[in-house]
C-alpha positions as a printed NumPy array, in Angstrom:
array([[ -1.782,  25.464, -17.153],
       [ -3.595,  22.155, -16.964],
       [ -1.954,  19.492, -14.811],
       [ -3.279,  16.069, -15.742],
       [ -2.711,  13.028, -13.546],
       [ -2.477,   9.866, -15.63 ],
       [ -3.276,   6.443, -14.134],
       [ -0.191,   5.205, -16.011],
       [ -1.927,   1.933, -16.907],
       [ -2.247,   0.945, -13.243],
       [ -6.015,   1.028, -12.71 ],
       [ -6.361,  -2.737, -12.195],
       [ -2.899,  -3.204, -10.672],
       [ -3.746,  -0.863,  -7.745],
       [ -7.314,  -2.113,  -7.17 ],
       [ -9.345,  -2.306,  -4.96 ],
       [ -8.382,   1.298,  -4.138],
       [ -8.613,   2.461,  -7.744],
       [-12.078,   0.95 ,  -8.196],
       [-13.443,   4.21 ,  -6.765],
       [-10.705,   6.774,  -7.542],
       [ -7.92 ,   7.667,  -9.969],
       [ -4.439,   6.516,  -8.946],
       [ -3.331,  10.029,  -7.913],
       [ -6.121,  10.15 ,  -5.295],
       [ -4.488,   7.376,  -3.222],
       [ -3.175,   8.577,   0.13 ],
       [  0.503,   7.654,   0.257],
       [  2.513,   9.358,   2.976],
       [  0.637,  12.161,   4.734],
       [ -1.153,  13.493,   1.651],
       [ -2.608,  11.951,  -1.472],
       [ -0.224,  11.862,  -4.427],
       [ -2.17 ,  14.697,  -6.088],
       [ -2.078,  16.831,  -2.941],
       [  1.695,  16.431,  -2.678],
       [  2.203,  17.635,  -6.27 ],
       [ -0.2  ,  20.531,  -5.726],
       [  1.745,  21.595,  -2.646],
       [  4.823,  22.098,  -4.823],
       [  2.943,  23.918,  -7.579],
       [  1.207,  26.18 ,  -5.038],
       [  4.614,  27.278,  -3.748],
       [  5.375,  28.646,  -7.232],
       [  2.275,  30.847,  -7.274],
       [  1.338,  29.505, -10.708],
       [ -2.261,  29.316, -11.85 ],
       [ -3.308,  25.813, -12.821],
       [ -6.193,  23.383, -12.826],
       [ -6.024,  19.633, -12.214],
       [ -7.714,  16.816, -14.117],
       [ -7.293,  13.088, -14.722],
       [ -6.747,  10.454, -17.363],
       [ -8.457,   7.442, -15.815],
       [-11.292,   4.955, -16.417],
       [-14.371,   6.391, -18.135],
       [-16.771,   5.535, -15.306],
       [-14.71 ,   7.535, -12.8  ],
       [-15.372,  10.755, -14.715],
       [-18.777,  10.789, -13.027],
       [-16.892,  12.312, -10.07 ],
       [-13.398,  13.251, -11.275],
       [-12.673,  15.82 , -14.013],
       [-11.488,  14.419, -17.333],
       [ -8.266,  15.864, -18.699],
       [ -8.035,  17.285, -22.212],
       [ -4.321,  17.266, -23.083],
       [ -2.891,  19.94 , -25.36 ],
       [  0.622,  21.168, -26.131],
       [  0.707,  23.232, -22.916],
       [ -0.514,  20.441, -20.616],
       [  1.733,  18.838, -18.042],
       [  0.867,  15.137, -17.772],
       [  2.122,  13.49 , -14.562],
       [  2.09 ,   9.793, -13.675],
       [ -0.422,   9.483, -10.846],
       [  1.541,   6.748,  -9.057],
       [  4.708,   8.768,  -8.401],
       [  5.338,  10.829,  -5.257],
       [  7.158,  14.129,  -5.807],
       [ 10.432,  15.13 ,  -4.187],
       [ 12.21 ,  18.511,  -4.468],
       [ 14.616,  17.135,  -7.083],
       [ 11.835,  15.469,  -9.082],
       [  9.65 ,  18.585,  -9.02 ],
       [ 12.543,  20.686, -10.31 ],
       [ 13.112,  18.241, -13.178],
       [  9.393,  18.275, -14.058],
       [  9.286,  22.068, -13.934],
       [ 12.174,  22.255, -16.388],
       [ 10.415,  20.142, -19.02 ],
       [  9.863,  21.833, -22.374],
       [  7.106,  21.085, -24.868],
       [  7.716,  17.683, -26.462],
       [  9.926,  16.422, -23.622],
       [  9.202,  13.493, -21.28 ],
       [ 10.884,  12.484, -18.041],
       [ 11.589,   8.792, -17.416],
       [ 13.055,   6.818, -14.553],
       [ 16.466,   5.726, -15.787],
       [ 16.44 ,   2.233, -17.285],
       [ 18.648,   0.155, -19.565],
       [ 15.97 ,   0.443, -22.229],
       [ 14.072,   3.747, -22.076],
       [ 11.082,   2.196, -23.839],
       [ 10.627,  -0.083, -20.827],
       [ 11.26 ,   2.651, -18.29 ],
       [  8.582,   4.246, -16.14 ],
       [  7.333,   7.587, -17.47 ],
       [  7.169,  10.247, -14.764],
       [  5.839,  13.23 , -16.725],
       [  5.586,  14.811, -20.147],
       [  4.932,  18.33 , -21.428],
       [  2.452,  18.422, -24.28 ],
       [  0.762,  15.631, -26.206],
       [  3.72 ,  14.421, -28.289],
       [  7.131,  13.176, -27.156],
       [ 10.205,  14.167, -29.153],
       [ 12.897,  13.893, -26.481],
       [ 13.258,  11.583, -23.448],
       [ 15.15 ,  12.635, -20.335],
       [ 16.158,  10.153, -17.626],
       [ 16.244,  10.696, -13.873],
       [ 18.01 ,   8.67 , -11.183],
       [ 15.557,   6.064,  -9.784],
       [ 16.955,   6.587,  -6.277],
       [ 15.151,   9.934,  -6.244],
       [ 11.755,   8.369,  -6.978],
       [  9.145,   6.916,  -4.641],
       [  6.273,   5.261,  -6.48 ],
       [  3.627,   2.555,  -6.197],
       [  2.748,  -0.171,  -8.719],
       [  1.097,  -2.746,  -6.443],
       [ -1.366,  -2.209,  -3.561],
       [  1.147,  -3.403,  -0.958],
       [  3.64 ,  -0.747,  -2.084],
       [  1.356,   1.755,  -0.334],
       [  2.388,   0.447,   3.095],
       [  5.812,  -0.939,   2.108],
       [  7.062,   2.429,   0.834],
       [  5.075,   4.618,   3.217],
       [  8.094,   5.455,   5.388],
       [  9.804,   7.447,   2.634],
       [  6.485,   8.964,   1.547],
       [  5.801,  10.238,   5.087],
       [  9.271,  11.77 ,   5.259],
       [  8.784,  13.562,   1.917],
       [  5.447,  15.037,   3.012],
       [  6.719,  15.842,   6.508],
       [  9.346,  18.163,   5.057],
       [  6.584,  20.   ,   3.16 ],
       [  4.051,  20.315,   5.969],
       [  6.061,  20.853,   9.16 ],
       [  6.675,  24.551,   9.733],
       [  7.231,  26.725,  12.771],
       [  4.224,  28.934,  12.008],
       [  1.756,  26.181,  12.862],
       [  3.928,  24.349,  15.409],
       [  2.615,  23.655,  18.891],
       [  4.845,  23.136,  21.917],
       [  4.247,  19.671,  23.313],
       [  2.671,  19.499,  26.725],
       [  4.954,  18.196,  29.459],
       [  2.396,  15.475,  30.229],
       [  3.848,  13.612,  27.211],
       [  7.03 ,  11.531,  27.013],
       [  9.044,  11.978,  23.814],
       [ 12.174,  10.693,  22.11 ],
       [ 13.763,  12.964,  19.455],
       [ 11.211,  15.704,  19.942],
       [ 12.835,  17.733,  17.159],
       [ 11.353,  15.179,  14.696],
       [  7.809,  15.661,  16.016],
       [  5.376,  18.189,  14.536],
       [  2.18 ,  18.947,  16.43 ],
       [ -0.221,  21.381,  14.778],
       [ -1.238,  24.272,  17.027],
       [ -4.872,  23.107,  16.836],
       [ -4.125,  19.455,  17.736],
       [ -4.502,  17.772,  21.139],
       [ -1.859,  15.426,  22.553],
       [ -1.775,  14.614,  26.268],
       [ -0.224,  11.791,  28.333],
       [  1.106,   9.979,  25.26 ],
       [  4.46 ,   8.342,  24.465],
       [  5.941,   9.509,  21.145],
       [  9.149,   7.956,  19.771],
       [ 10.477,   9.745,  16.672],
       [ 13.92 ,   8.105,  16.707],
       [ 12.829,   5.756,  13.9  ],
       [ 11.085,   8.41 ,  11.78 ],
       [  9.149,  11.674,  12.   ],
       [  5.794,  12.017,  13.731],
       [  3.194,  14.385,  12.266],
       [ -0.011,  15.348,  14.115],
       [ -2.281,  17.441,  11.89 ],
       [ -4.807,  20.207,  12.409],
       [ -7.686,  19.292,  14.718],
       [ -6.274,  15.788,  15.349],
       [ -6.183,  14.196,  18.806],
       [ -3.973,  11.621,  20.487],
       [ -5.737,  10.424,  23.636],
       [ -4.169,   9.403,  26.928],
       [ -1.973,   6.324,  27.11 ],
       [ -1.341,   6.024,  23.368],
       [  2.105,   4.742,  22.361],
       [  3.334,   5.815,  18.92 ],
       [  6.556,   5.   ,  17.083],
       [  7.419,   6.867,  13.887],
       [  7.286,   7.282,  10.992],
       [  3.7  ,   8.235,  11.748],
       [  1.101,  10.654,  10.391],
       [ -2.214,  11.56 ,  11.997],
       [ -4.074,  13.698,   9.489],
       [ -6.623,  16.46 ,   9.978],
       [ -9.328,  15.75 ,  12.589],
       [ -8.228,  12.115,  13.007],
       [ -8.18 ,  10.48 ,  16.441],
       [ -5.933,   7.919,  18.147],
       [ -7.941,   6.444,  20.999],
       [ -6.813,   5.687,  24.55 ],
       [ -4.143,   3.047,  25.019],
       [ -3.531,   2.481,  21.304],
       [ -0.201,   0.959,  20.227],
       [  0.971,   2.121,  16.813],
       [  4.145,   1.168,  14.951],
       [  5.419,   2.959,  11.835],
       [  5.308,   3.468,   9.056],
       [  1.624,   4.263,   9.571],
       [ -0.722,   6.922,   8.209],
       [ -4.138,   7.626,   9.706],
       [ -6.058,   9.667,   7.13 ],
       [ -8.391,  12.626,   7.766],
       [-11.215,  12.043,  10.251],
       [-10.306,   8.401,  10.887],
       [-10.587,   6.974,  14.414],
       [ -8.25 ,   4.168,  15.458],
       [ -7.451,   2.086,  18.517],
       [ -5.892,  -1.252,  19.444],
       [ -2.62 ,  -2.395,  17.845],
       [ -1.624,  -1.121,  14.394],
       [  1.629,  -1.717,  12.52 ],
       [  2.675,  -0.278,   9.134],
       [ -0.825,   0.553,   7.865],
       [ -2.35 ,   3.283,   5.715],
       [ -5.927,   4.454,   6.324],
       [ -7.214,   6.598,   3.456],
       [ -9.831,   8.766,   5.24 ],
       [-13.118,   8.676,   7.217],
       [-12.571,   5.067,   8.353],
       [-12.719,   3.538,  11.821],
       [-10.852,   0.895,  13.763],
       [-12.085,   2.082,  17.098],
       [-11.45 ,  -0.964,  19.272],
       [ -8.888,  -3.591,  20.228],
       [ -7.588,  -6.008,  17.633],
       [ -4.436,  -6.252,  15.505],
       [ -4.021,  -4.757,  12.037],
       [ -0.643,  -4.982,  10.326],
       [  0.84 ,  -4.274,   6.882],
       [ -2.536,  -3.213,   5.524],
       [ -4.317,  -0.525,   3.52 ],
       [ -7.861,   0.521,   4.435],
       [ -9.976,   2.581,   2.033],
       [-12.456,   5.365,   2.779],
       [-15.624,   4.935,   4.847],
       [-14.634,   1.521,   6.215],
       [-15.366,   0.242,   9.715],
       [-13.581,  -2.616,  11.473],
       [-15.752,  -4.079,  14.236],
       [-14.462,  -4.685,  17.754],
       [-11.715,  -7.33 ,  17.97 ],
       [-11.281,  -7.609,  14.203],
       [ -7.855,  -9.177,  13.678],
       [ -5.79 ,  -9.63 ,  10.532],
       [ -2.96 , -12.082,  10.015],
       [  0.015, -10.411,   8.318],
       [  2.471, -13.352,   8.19 ],
       [  2.   , -16.983,   7.164],
       [  2.868, -19.709,   9.68 ],
       [  5.492, -21.144,   7.321],
       [  7.109, -17.71 ,   6.705],
       [  6.682, -17.989,   2.946],
       [  5.601, -15.255,   0.521],
       [  1.879, -14.629,   0.426],
       [ -0.583, -15.2  ,  -2.389],
       [ -2.686, -12.131,  -3.259],
       [ -5.788, -11.748,  -5.419],
       [ -5.043,  -9.838,  -8.623],
       [ -7.706,  -7.696, -10.323],
       [ -5.58 ,  -7.887, -13.478],
       [ -5.855, -11.682, -13.847],
       [ -8.854, -12.384, -11.56 ],
       [ -6.723, -15.011,  -9.833],
       [ -4.934, -15.44 ,  -6.52 ],
       [ -1.237, -15.294,  -7.39 ],
       [  2.05 , -15.737,  -5.586],
       [  3.637, -12.389,  -4.747],
       [  7.099, -11.262,  -3.664],
       [  5.681, -10.105,  -0.309],
       [  6.327, -11.741,   3.069],
       [  4.167,  -9.425,   5.208],
       [  0.655,  -8.472,   4.091],
       [ -2.543,  -8.09 ,   6.093],
       [ -5.73 ,  -6.792,   4.483],
       [ -6.281,  -4.607,   1.407],
       [ -9.8  ,  -3.208,   1.816],
       [-11.732,  -1.088,  -0.681],
       [-14.027,   1.824,   0.169],
       [-17.255,   1.442,   2.172],
       [-16.461,  -2.091,   3.399],
       [-17.152,  -3.246,   6.962],
       [-16.35 ,  -6.132,   9.334],
       [-18.464,  -7.392,  12.233],
       [-17.123,  -7.983,  15.738],
       [-14.538, -10.763,  16.187],
       [-13.885, -10.998,  12.452],
       [-10.71 , -12.946,  11.579],
       [ -8.978, -12.12 ,   8.312],
       [ -6.425, -14.358,   6.61 ],
       [ -2.994, -13.186,   5.529],
       [ -3.234, -11.046,   2.372],
       [ -7.022, -10.776,   2.3  ],
       [ -8.317,  -8.55 ,  -0.497],
       [-11.737,  -6.957,   0.058],
       [-13.616,  -5.106,  -2.664],
       [-15.989,  -2.143,  -2.33 ],
       [-19.111,  -2.09 ,  -0.106],
       [-18.577,  -5.563,   1.353],
       [-20.147,  -6.373,   4.722],
       [-18.181,  -9.204,   6.359],
       [-19.357, -11.158,   9.399],
       [-19.643, -14.685,  10.788],
       [-17.404, -17.188,  12.568],
       [-14.217, -18.611,  11.069],
       [-12.055, -17.162,   8.311],
       [-13.649, -15.658,   5.203],
       [-11.928, -16.349,   1.848],
       [ -8.788, -14.454,   0.881],
       [-10.714, -12.593,  -1.815],
       [-14.019, -10.989,  -0.856],
       [-15.701,  -9.441,  -3.925],
       [-17.392,  -6.064,  -3.907],
       [-20.948,  -5.999,  -2.485],
       [-20.5  ,  -9.25 ,  -0.546],
       [-22.89 ,  -9.786,   2.373],
       [-21.589, -12.303,   4.932],
       [-18.448, -14.011,   3.719],
       [-18.02 , -17.019,   6.037],
       [-20.931, -19.423,   6.698],
       [-23.24 , -18.01 ,   4.046],
       [-22.566, -15.423,   1.366],
       [-25.208, -13.276,  -0.306],
       [-25.068, -10.205,  -2.481],
       [-25.429,  -6.866,  -0.71 ],
       [-28.472,  -5.096,  -2.165],
       [-27.281,  -1.954,  -3.929],
       [-29.916,   0.399,  -2.486],
       [-29.247,  -0.915,   1.034],
       [-25.526,  -0.401,   0.463],
       [-26.26 ,   3.203,  -0.549],
       [-28.281,   3.66 ,   2.652],
       [-25.444,   2.328,   4.816],
       [-22.988,   4.658,   3.076],
       [-25.312,   7.645,   3.502],
       [-25.848,   6.872,   7.195],
       [-22.106,   6.675,   7.858],
       [-21.273,   9.769,   5.812],
       [-23.945,  11.864,   7.531],
       [-22.108,  11.261,  10.831],
       [-19.178,  13.207,   9.313],
       [-21.517,  15.749,   7.696],
       [-20.679,  14.428,   4.222],
       [-22.985,  13.479,   1.356],
       [-23.096,  10.479,  -0.954],
       [-23.153,  12.38 ,  -4.243],
       [-24.674,  11.394,  -7.564],
       [-21.106,  10.879,  -8.793],
       [-20.427,   8.477,  -5.923],
       [-23.613,   6.556,  -6.695],
       [-22.763,   6.338, -10.395],
       [-19.337,   4.863,  -9.598],
       [-20.752,   2.385,  -7.071],
       [-23.49 ,   1.402,  -9.524],
       [-20.89 ,   0.677, -12.214],
       [-18.941,  -1.512,  -9.766],
       [-22.145,  -3.295,  -8.705],
       [-23.25 ,  -3.961, -12.297],
       [-19.921,  -4.783, -13.948],
       [-17.118,  -5.355, -11.457],
       [-18.661,  -7.143,  -8.47 ]])
């Protein structure tokens, strides 16, 4: 069976994160949306392969789907639950599953079996957790963490917490047997806490759930973290963090506040980088839209920074409320940079230049080599497309 993840028309709506990946590759909860679906399908012992319906330039790295009458096409922006997975499994050829709506034509399609739709089935929207705007990734992360926690926490890989730690509601805390947690304060009364394989929570860290620390990620000494927060694989974080999602391989290793934010892959926030997440007049924030290429009023009160892959900030960088940063931007200088920082920006405050593409590749390669990863030809093709057409 071929399982195809469809961007569901949300490529621009979920940028800057979808500039470099299909929608289903966004980390939302503990796992990416694709990984969560695969976890369910793996439990059924069915043979399948995954592919995508996304932007043409992304096929340089991600496999293109070829739908046929046996294909299962799933909206890449929707997180699975046990009830939703059961409904999707029960689909027959020619059937599509929609979130219940007054007018089904305006409803949100969850999945369909085969290329044509002959019958539409509705499902209660209360059972669905999905994203349609970048800020939904942190706003709805609490439920997403809980859904993934129920899939990933099991006694086989459970580690007994060391008595050097102080815990509240320890029954809601999962520590992988290969993780390290010593002299930390863990409060799971407000949501589950998940510490993945090879992850480490250093001494003096204070963590309030819902919280996920993914494989080989690190919380540094004295960090203060509020839920709902996800620290993706091999990220390193310190300072004060509140309701943020780090995709993977990114660093916020020093003091500084980051709240209500999403950070892409291979990003680095310099020491004492701070983001504002609330306007002084307590009004809804204005956010740059990749759909209209304008800064528009949103329905969001709290929003920090939305940062695309491979972007960096220098020390003491100050970021305005609801700052949107593209891909491979290098931000530094005194004062506040603009609320929208395009891809491949060099500077951003006193003087702004364009980041040379080959130098940007070299920076990416240098950072990735530290994690024993490679900037592939597919990665370069995607970044080149963004440099030439989207920056």
